[in-house]
C-alpha positions as CSV (number, residue, x, y, z in Angstrom):
1,X,7.0,-50.9,-79.2
2,X,8.7,-53.3,-81.6
3,X,10.3,-50.5,-83.6
4,X,11.6,-49.0,-80.3
5,X,13.1,-52.4,-79.4
6,X,14.7,-52.7,-82.8
7,X,16.1,-49.2,-82.6
8,X,17.6,-50.0,-79.2
9,X,19.3,-53.1,-80.5
10,X,20.6,-51.2,-83.5
11,X,21.9,-48.5,-81.2
12,X,23.6,-51.1,-79.0
13,X,25.4,-52.6,-82.0
14,X,26.6,-49.3,-83.6
15,X,27.8,-47.5,-80.5
16,X,29.3,-49.8,-77.9
17,X,31.0,-46.8,-76.1
18,X,27.7,-45.0,-75.5
19,X,25.9,-47.6,-73.3
20,X,24.1,-45.1,-71.1
21,X,21.6,-44.0,-73.8
22,X,20.8,-47.7,-74.6
23,X,20.2,-48.5,-70.9
24,X,17.9,-45.5,-70.6
25,X,16.0,-46.5,-73.7
26,X,15.5,-50.0,-72.3
27,X,14.4,-48.6,-69.0
28,X,11.8,-46.5,-70.7
29,X,10.6,-49.4,-72.8
30,X,10.2,-51.6,-69.7
31,X,8.3,-48.9,-67.8
32,X,6.0,-48.4,-70.8
33,X,5.3,-52.1,-71.0
34,X,4.6,-52.2,-67.2
35,X,2.1,-49.4,-67.4
36,X,0.4,-50.7,-70.5
37,X,-0.1,-54.2,-69.2
38,X,-1.3,-52.9,-65.8
39,X,-3.8,-50.6,-67.5
40,X,-5.0,-53.5,-69.8
41,X,-5.4,-55.8,-66.9
42,X,-7.3,-53.3,-64.9
43,X,-9.6,-52.5,-67.8
44,X,-10.2,-56.2,-68.4
45,X,-11.2,-56.8,-64.8
46,X,-13.1,-53.6,-64.6
47,X,-15.5,-54.6,-67.3
48,X,-16.8,-57.7,-65.4
49,X,-16.8,-56.0,-62.0
50,X,-18.6,-53.0,-63.3
51,X,-21.4,-55.1,-64.8
52,X,-21.7,-57.0,-61.6
53,X,-21.8,-53.8,-59.5
54,X,-24.6,-52.3,-61.7
55,X,-26.6,-55.5,-61.3
56,X,-26.1,-55.5,-57.6
57,X,-27.2,-51.9,-57.3
58,X,-30.3,-52.6,-59.5
59,X,-31.4,-55.2,-56.9
60,X,-30.4,-53.4,-53.7
61,X,-29.6,-49.7,-53.4
62,X,-28.1,-50.0,-50.0
63,X,-24.9,-51.8,-51.4
64,X,-23.6,-48.6,-53.1
65,X,-20.5,-48.5,-50.9
66,X,-19.5,-52.0,-51.7
67,X,-20.1,-51.4,-55.4
68,X,-17.7,-48.4,-55.3
69,X,-15.1,-50.4,-53.4
70,X,-15.2,-53.3,-55.8
71,X,-15.1,-50.9,-58.8
72,X,-12.1,-49.0,-57.4
73,X,-10.0,-52.0,-56.4
74,X,-8.7,-52.8,-60.0
75,X,-7.6,-49.2,-60.5
76,X,-5.0,-49.8,-57.7
77,X,-3.3,-52.2,-60.2
78,X,-2.6,-49.2,-62.5
79,X,-1.2,-47.2,-59.6
80,X,1.2,-50.1,-58.9
81,X,2.0,-50.3,-62.6
82,X,3.1,-46.6,-62.5
83,X,5.8,-47.3,-59.9
84,X,8.5,-48.3,-62.5
85,X,8.2,-44.8,-64.0
86,X,9.9,-43.3,-61.0
87,X,12.9,-45.7,-60.8
């Protein structure tokens, strides 16, 4: 990621006339950071929620639906993080 940013800066300094490729590079870098951070946040929260859901199911099997919902909620963060890829 850092090498990509340095390459983008070097490209911007050497070719001032070709600004479109630099803009596209920065858009790609921004989208990659958004997806990566969203996936990291979802994984971090999923670890604690998954452990709690397993403990809840061990005590009471009738709460399976709630456990699935609580486990699936952090994954919606990744879906929202994928939105910058399309713009």
